[in-house]
C-alpha positions in Angstrom: 146.4 118.8 84.5 146.6 115.1 85.3 145.4 115.8 88.8 142.3 117.7 87.5 141.4 114.9 85.1 142.0 112.3 87.9 139.8 114.3 90.2 137.1 114.6 87.6 137.2 110.9 87.0 136.9 110.0 90.6 134.0 112.4 91.0 132.2 111.1 87.9 132.6 107.6 89.1 131.3 108.1 92.6 128.4 110.2 91.3 127.6 107.3 88.8 127.7 104.7 91.6 125.4 106.8 93.9 122.9 107.4 90.9 122.9 103.7 90.0 121.9 102.7 93.6 119.3 105.5 93.7 118.0 104.3 90.3 117.3 100.9 91.8 115.3 102.5 94.6 113.4 104.6 92.1 112.6 101.6 89.8 111.5 99.0 92.3 108.1 100.6 93.2 107.4 101.1 89.5 108.2 97.5 88.6 106.1 96.3 91.5 103.2 98.3 90.1 103.7 96.8 86.7 103.7 93.3 88.2 100.6 94.1 90.1 98.9 95.2 86.8 100.1 92.1 85.1 98.8 89.8 87.8 95.4 91.5 87.7 95.4 91.1 83.9 96.3 87.4 84.4 93.4 86.9 86.8 91.0 88.6 84.4 92.2 86.4 81.5 92.0 83.2 83.6 88.6 84.2 84.9 86.9 85.4 81.6 88.8 84.3 78.6 90.4 81.0 79.6 93.4 81.5 77.3 96.1 78.9 77.0 99.0 79.6 79.2 101.5 80.6 76.5 99.0 83.0 74.9 98.2 84.4 78.4 101.9 85.1 79.2 102.7 86.5 75.8 99.7 88.9 75.9 100.5 90.0 79.5 104.2 90.4 78.8 103.6 92.6 75.7 101.8 95.1 77.9 105.1 96.2 79.6 107.9 95.2 77.2 110.7 97.2 78.8 110.0 96.7 82.5 108.7 93.9 84.5 106.9 92.6 81.5 110.1 90.9 80.6 109.4 88.3 83.3 106.2 87.1 81.6 107.7 87.3 78.1 110.7 85.3 79.1 108.5 82.8 80.9 106.6 82.4 77.6 109.6 82.1 75.4 111.4 79.5 77.7 108.1 77.4 78.0 107.5 77.5 74.2 111.0 77.0 73.0 112.6 74.8 75.6 109.5 72.9 76.9 110.0 73.7 80.5 107.3 73.7 83.2 106.3 77.2 84.5 108.3 76.6 87.6 111.5 75.6 85.8 111.0 78.5 83.3 110.6 80.9 86.1 114.0 79.9 87.6 115.7 80.4 84.2 113.8 83.7 83.9 115.1 84.8 87.4 118.6 83.9 86.5 118.4 85.9 83.3 116.7 89.1 84.7 117.7 89.3 88.3 120.5 91.7 87.7 118.4 93.7 85.1 115.3 94.3 87.3 115.3 96.1 90.6 113.3 93.5 92.4 114.3 92.1 95.9 114.6 88.4 96.9 111.2 88.7 98.6 109.5 89.9 95.3 111.1 87.1 93.3 109.8 84.6 96.0 106.3 86.0 95.5 106.6 85.4 91.7 108.0 82.0 92.3 104.9 81.0 94.4 102.8 82.3 91.5 104.7 80.3 88.9 104.4 77.0 90.9 100.6 77.0 90.8 100.4 78.4 87.2 98.5 76.1 85.0 98.4 73.2 87.5 95.2 73.8 89.4 91.6 74.7 88.4 90.6 78.3 87.7 89.3 79.1 91.2 92.5 77.9 92.9 94.7 79.9 90.4 92.6 83.0 91.1 93.0 82.5 94.9 96.7 82.2 94.4 96.9 85.3 92.3 94.9 87.3 94.9 97.4 86.2 97.5 100.4 87.2 95.4 98.6 90.5 94.7 98.2 91.2 98.4 102.0 90.4 99.0 103.0 92.6 96.0 100.9 95.5 97.3 102.6 95.3 100.7 106.0 95.2 99.1 105.1 98.1 96.9 104.3 100.2 99.9 107.5 99.3 101.6 109.4 99.9 98.4 107.9 103.4 98.2 108.9 104.2 101.8 112.4 102.9 101.1 112.6 105.1 97.9 111.6 108.1 99.8 114.2 107.5 102.5 117.1 106.3 100.4 117.1 107.6 96.9 118.2 111.2 97.8 120.7 109.9 100.3 122.5 107.7 97.8 122.7 110.6 95.3 124.2 112.9 98.0 126.5 110.1 99.2 127.9 109.6 95.7 128.7 113.3 95.3 130.0 113.9 98.8 132.2 110.7 98.8 133.7 111.8 95.4 134.5 115.2 96.8 136.0 113.7 99.9 138.2 111.4 97.9 139.3 114.3 95.7 140.1 116.5 98.7 142.1 113.7 100.4 144.0 112.8 97.3 144.6 116.5 96.3 
């Protein structure tokens, strides 16, 4: 009886690990899509509405409260409550959300470049920077979709098969 429970626990654990890794592959393209929409919204707001930076970040972050919108919401909160510059607020946000979101270092670097120029230059320069960030995000989104297609199913099967292998070896 103990062997069966132990085998079930091993199998459950390896399946969970495989599914967690597959989940990261599945969520990255979705989060990059959300970031793309948020950057487009930011460009529109800068170009047409000329909202103050905290209002802009708050409005954009509310659009996607559970996903990548947390980046903009956290930026807004840190800048309002703690008085940091956008660049420093971004580093705090990255520390807080890096393990929660499925973004790669390259994705975070693109967003860091966006935050460096946020609010420091005129509207035209900010719009150019946003377009540059958007082009990089779109490229990463295509790559993430390809990685998802290649790796998501593999990690699920690997979790199940490694669990079965361990159970067979221990049994």
